[in-house]
Backbone as CSV, one residue per row, in Angstrom:
resi,resn,N_x,N_y,N_z,CA_x,CA_y,CA_z,C_x,C_y,C_z
1,PRO,0.850,-1.325,-0.112,-0.616,-0.110,0.602,0.988,1.725,0.202
2,VAL,1.889,1.322,0.911,2.820,2.493,0.892,3.492,2.733,-0.250
3,PHE,3.939,1.918,-1.014,4.734,1.650,-2.518,3.586,2.420,-3.519
4,ASN,2.400,1.460,-3.312,1.636,2.659,-4.460,0.829,3.804,-3.994
5,MET,0.975,4.232,-2.946,0.685,5.702,-2.528,2.291,6.460,-3.190
6,ALA,2.870,5.373,-2.905,4.190,7.087,-2.983,4.553,6.810,-4.698
7,GLY,4.009,5.422,-5.232,4.467,5.618,-6.893,3.150,6.159,-7.824
8,ARG,2.055,6.914,-6.990,0.824,7.174,-7.158,1.083,8.982,-8.170
9,ALA,-0.028,9.263,-9.061,0.149,10.474,-9.931,-0.311,11.660,-8.711
10,LEU,0.620,12.830,-8.608,-0.114,13.697,-7.387,-0.921,14.932,-8.599
11,GLY,-1.800,14.139,-9.052,-2.752,14.879,-10.321,-2.956,16.644,-10.067
12,SER,-3.479,16.806,-8.486,-4.036,18.158,-8.156,-2.936,19.215,-7.943
13,LEU,-1.724,18.549,-7.672,-1.039,20.069,-7.551,0.031,20.622,-8.527
14,ARG,0.245,21.693,-8.066,1.241,22.024,-8.986,2.484,22.323,-8.381
15,GLU,3.193,22.111,-7.491,4.220,22.498,-6.736,4.018,21.391,-5.762
16,LEU,5.124,20.867,-5.026,5.623,20.154,-3.336,6.439,20.719,-2.722
17,ARG,6.883,20.864,-2.045,8.039,21.335,-1.169,7.809,21.230,0.494
18,VAL,9.078,20.139,0.542,9.028,19.823,1.649,9.777,20.529,2.358
19,HIS,10.069,21.548,3.936,10.984,22.069,4.528,11.314,21.308,5.663
20,LEU,12.560,20.988,5.921,13.136,20.177,7.040,14.850,20.823,7.792
21,CYS,14.838,20.656,8.550,16.351,21.103,9.615,16.966,19.854,9.077
22,GLN,18.621,19.467,8.878,19.067,18.966,8.569,19.800,17.732,9.762
23,THR,20.078,18.437,10.880,20.035,17.420,11.969,19.205,17.525,13.122
24,GLY,17.626,18.313,13.010,16.664,18.045,13.979,16.112,17.072,14.304
25,ALA,15.936,16.436,15.173,15.510,15.333,15.523,13.540,15.325,15.068
26,SER,12.971,16.608,15.291,11.634,16.363,14.999,11.428,16.441,12.876
27,SER,12.631,16.925,12.488,12.386,16.447,11.304,12.687,15.109,10.407
28,LYS,13.447,14.572,11.481,13.788,12.907,11.041,13.117,12.767,10.321
29,GLY,11.800,12.252,10.487,10.639,11.816,9.242,10.950,11.885,8.120
30,ALA,10.336,13.547,8.156,10.727,14.175,6.580,11.837,13.666,5.744
31,ARG,13.450,14.051,6.278,14.525,13.586,6.041,14.465,12.138,5.379
32,GLU,13.714,11.353,6.118,13.774,9.866,6.058,12.874,10.050,4.893
33,PHE,11.636,10.514,4.369,10.449,10.942,3.359,11.148,11.183,1.847
34,VAL,12.246,11.782,2.072,12.854,12.493,1.212,13.896,11.315,0.571
35,GLU,14.163,10.456,1.446,15.491,9.772,0.951,14.537,8.072,0.753
36,LYS,13.298,8.175,0.873,12.789,6.691,0.676,11.426,6.884,-0.304
37,TYR,11.507,8.232,-0.378,10.163,8.285,-1.174,10.502,9.393,-2.965
38,TYR,10.890,10.094,-2.323,11.613,10.943,-3.525,11.316,11.594,-4.839
39,VAL,12.365,9.434,-5.055,12.743,9.315,-6.486,11.105,9.020,-7.228
40,GLU,10.931,7.935,-5.896,9.516,6.919,-6.405,8.487,8.362,-6.870
41,LEU,7.850,9.035,-6.243,7.013,9.955,-6.533,7.263,10.949,-7.247
42,LYS,9.065,11.678,-7.993,9.702,12.153,-8.769,9.364,11.344,-10.175
43,ALA,9.387,10.272,-10.342,9.412,9.585,-11.207,8.104,9.094,-11.706
44,ALA,7.158,9.017,-10.557,5.208,9.020,-11.098,5.048,10.205,-11.053
45,ASN,5.944,11.238,-11.107,4.739,12.779,-11.290,6.246,13.829,-11.814
46,PRO,6.878,13.280,-13.391,8.086,13.531,-13.630,7.757,15.491,-14.156
47,ASN,6.683,16.108,-14.121,6.504,17.224,-14.272,6.246,18.066,-12.676
48,LEU,5.794,17.521,-11.970,5.900,18.160,-10.774,7.325,18.790,-10.210
49,PRO,7.255,20.196,-9.422,8.501,20.649,-9.341,8.234,19.695,-7.394
50,ILE,9.260,18.798,-6.832,9.255,18.475,-5.496,10.613,18.901,-5.174
51,LEU,10.698,20.194,-4.232,11.398,21.001,-3.796,11.980,20.559,-1.877
52,VAL,13.312,20.670,-2.167,13.470,20.036,-0.771,14.284,21.001,-0.152
53,ARG,13.504,21.540,0.950,14.272,23.039,1.072,14.661,22.324,2.639
54,GLU,16.309,23.211,3.216,16.569,22.125,3.962,17.305,23.487,4.482
55,CYS,17.263,23.807,6.060,17.360,25.445,6.553,17.153,24.881,8.154
56,SER,18.947,25.437,8.825,18.747,24.788,10.456,17.888,24.904,11.049
57,GLY,17.264,24.431,11.798,16.553,24.606,12.945,14.982,25.104,12.553
58,VAL,14.447,25.354,11.739,13.208,25.037,10.676,12.525,23.441,11.760
59,GLN,11.222,23.994,11.748,10.353,22.608,11.590,9.543,22.288,10.319
60,PRO,9.583,21.070,10.481,9.557,20.369,9.454,8.069,20.667,8.924
61,LYS,7.702,20.867,7.797,6.505,21.409,6.748,6.069,21.062,5.238
62,ILE,5.442,20.714,5.157,5.155,20.194,4.031,3.914,21.410,3.438
63,TRP,4.583,21.990,2.221,3.547,22.573,1.330,3.254,22.208,0.234
64,ALA,2.253,22.467,-0.259,1.345,22.266,-1.424,0.903,23.382,-2.336
65,ARG,0.780,23.829,-3.850,0.663,24.683,-4.129,-0.402,23.721,-4.987
66,TYR,-1.766,24.617,-5.309,-2.103,23.901,-6.075,-2.489,25.279,-7.251
67,ALA,-3.661,25.327,-8.132,-4.238,25.987,-9.215,-3.969,27.023,-9.228
68,PHE,-3.840,28.640,-9.476,-4.346,30.067,-8.975,-3.604,30.252,-7.567
69,GLY,-2.577,30.009,-7.496,-1.922,30.228,-6.438,-2.135,29.838,-5.381
70,LYS,-2.863,29.156,-5.155,-3.399,28.614,-3.732,-2.347,27.567,-3.059
71,GLU,-1.785,28.144,-1.755,-1.562,27.132,-1.297,-2.029,26.274,0.187
72,GLN,-1.481,25.326,0.927,-1.561,24.697,1.638,-0.220,24.182,2.363
73,SER,0.248,24.298,3.805,0.366,23.588,4.277,-0.098,22.455,5.383
74,VAL,1.085,21.864,5.847,0.902,20.979,7.208,2.458,20.485,7.914
75,SER,2.171,20.164,8.934,3.500,20.398,9.944,3.379,18.700,9.976
76,ALA,5.249,18.445,9.560,5.388,16.765,9.564,6.263,17.141,10.335
77,ALA,6.366,17.958,12.060,7.760,17.882,13.321,6.477,16.265,13.898
78,ASP,7.914,15.411,13.666,7.835,14.045,14.607,7.303,13.335,14.067
79,LEU,6.587,13.179,12.805,6.142,12.499,11.608,7.044,11.098,11.147
80,SER,6.426,9.931,10.954,7.195,8.928,10.389,7.390,9.211,9.090
81,ALA,8.133,8.418,8.330,8.708,8.937,6.889,6.743,8.506,5.944
82,ASP,6.423,7.462,6.891,5.535,6.708,6.051,4.323,8.096,6.691
83,GLN,3.762,8.386,7.574,3.481,9.530,8.122,3.242,10.976,7.404
84,VAL,4.647,11.063,6.596,4.563,12.070,6.200,4.155,11.704,4.586
85,LEU,4.571,10.819,4.227,3.601,10.341,2.810,1.854,10.254,2.670
86,GLN,1.712,10.110,3.509,0.838,10.044,4.213,-0.082,11.589,3.979
87,GLN,0.808,12.450,4.258,0.349,13.841,4.708,0.433,14.433,3.018
88,VAL,1.124,13.748,2.620,1.224,14.091,0.934,0.438,14.037,0.348
89,VAL,-0.325,12.637,0.504,-1.578,12.229,-0.039,-2.980,12.758,0.088
90,ASN,-2.739,13.333,1.576,-3.517,14.168,1.779,-4.303,15.706,1.243
91,LEU,-2.800,16.228,1.340,-2.710,17.377,0.438,-2.933,16.725,-1.363
92,ASN,-3.262,15.971,-1.882,-2.983,16.201,-2.952,-4.398,15.583,-3.150
93,THR,-5.172,15.252,-1.915,-6.489,14.741,-2.379,-7.549,15.883,-1.605
94,ASN,-7.041,16.812,-0.776,-7.726,17.937,0.502,-7.890,17.076,0.978
95,LYS,-7.825,16.295,2.023,-8.571,15.479,3.187,-7.393,16.336,3.770
96,LEU,-7.846,17.302,4.334,-6.937,17.556,5.835,-7.892,18.119,6.799
């Protein structure tokens, strides 16, 4: 199921941004999400910009940009990689 979630097309998104800290404990799941799922997500969505922004001390967040510039974010603090993936899926389907 997780493999299918990572490999699915993110049709409603125009851009996905992951903000995380390179060393912070609360960003551990976000870092693991990037290591575990970035390549698969990008392969399934080659035209979707997926940006990873690292900044020391920042709280991890997932940002989604939709059509007409609408944006939404969700905290990824203290989540596992799989929970971060679920948040991405929720952002894609607007189930927040």
